[in-house]
C-alpha positions in Angstrom: 0.0 -0.1 -0.1 1.5 3.3 -1.0 1.8 6.6 0.7 -0.9 8.2 -1.5 -3.5 5.3 -1.1 -3.1 5.6 2.9 -4.4 9.1 2.7 -7.1 8.7 0.4 -8.4 5.2 1.0 -12.0 4.8 1.2 -13.0 3.8 4.8 -16.5 2.3 5.0 -18.1 2.9 8.5 -18.8 -0.6 9.9 -21.9 -0.6 11.9 -21.1 -2.5 15.1 -24.6 -2.3 16.4 -25.4 -0.8 20.0 -22.9 -1.0 22.6 -23.4 -3.2 25.6 -23.1 -1.6 29.0 -20.0 -1.2 30.7 -20.8 -4.1 33.3 -22.3 -7.0 31.6 -24.7 -9.1 33.6 -24.0 -12.9 34.2 -25.5 -15.5 31.9 -28.5 -16.3 34.3 -29.4 -12.8 35.3 -31.9 -10.6 33.8 -31.0 -8.9 30.6 -29.9 -5.2 30.6 -32.5 -4.3 27.8 -35.3 -4.9 30.5 -36.9 -7.4 28.1 -37.6 -9.9 31.1 -35.5 -12.7 29.6 -32.3 -14.1 30.9 -29.3 -12.5 29.4 -28.1 -15.7 27.8 -31.2 -15.9 25.7 -31.6 -12.2 24.9 -28.3 -10.2 24.1 -25.3 -12.5 25.2 -24.6 -13.6 21.7 -25.0 -10.1 20.3 -22.8 -8.5 22.9 -20.1 -11.2 22.3 -20.1 -10.5 18.6 -19.9 -6.7 19.2 -17.0 -7.1 21.6 -15.2 -9.4 19.1 -15.6 -6.9 16.3 -14.2 -4.0 18.6 -11.0 -6.4 19.3 -10.6 -7.2 15.5 -10.8 -3.4 14.6 -8.2 -2.6 17.5 -6.0 -5.3 16.3 -6.2 -4.2 12.7 -5.3 -0.5 13.9 -2.5 -1.8 15.8 -1.0 -3.6 12.9 -1.4 -0.8 10.6 0.6 1.4 13.0 3.4 -0.9 13.6 6.7 -0.3 12.1 8.0 -2.2 9.0 11.4 -3.2 8.8 13.2 -5.2 6.1 
């Protein structure tokens, strides 16, 4: 990737969904969205997907900023 393309690359804004609360409930607690369902049946999978996407995005940013030798 050249210097010119780094400045003008098209960055699509990826929708990560709604962020989960800072402190997540345990699996068998009631969900944070007040649906009345247990967390494991309501938002557990969505929150895990959201957090995984954030980790992947941070890892990609870290790799993009690392020095290249050789």
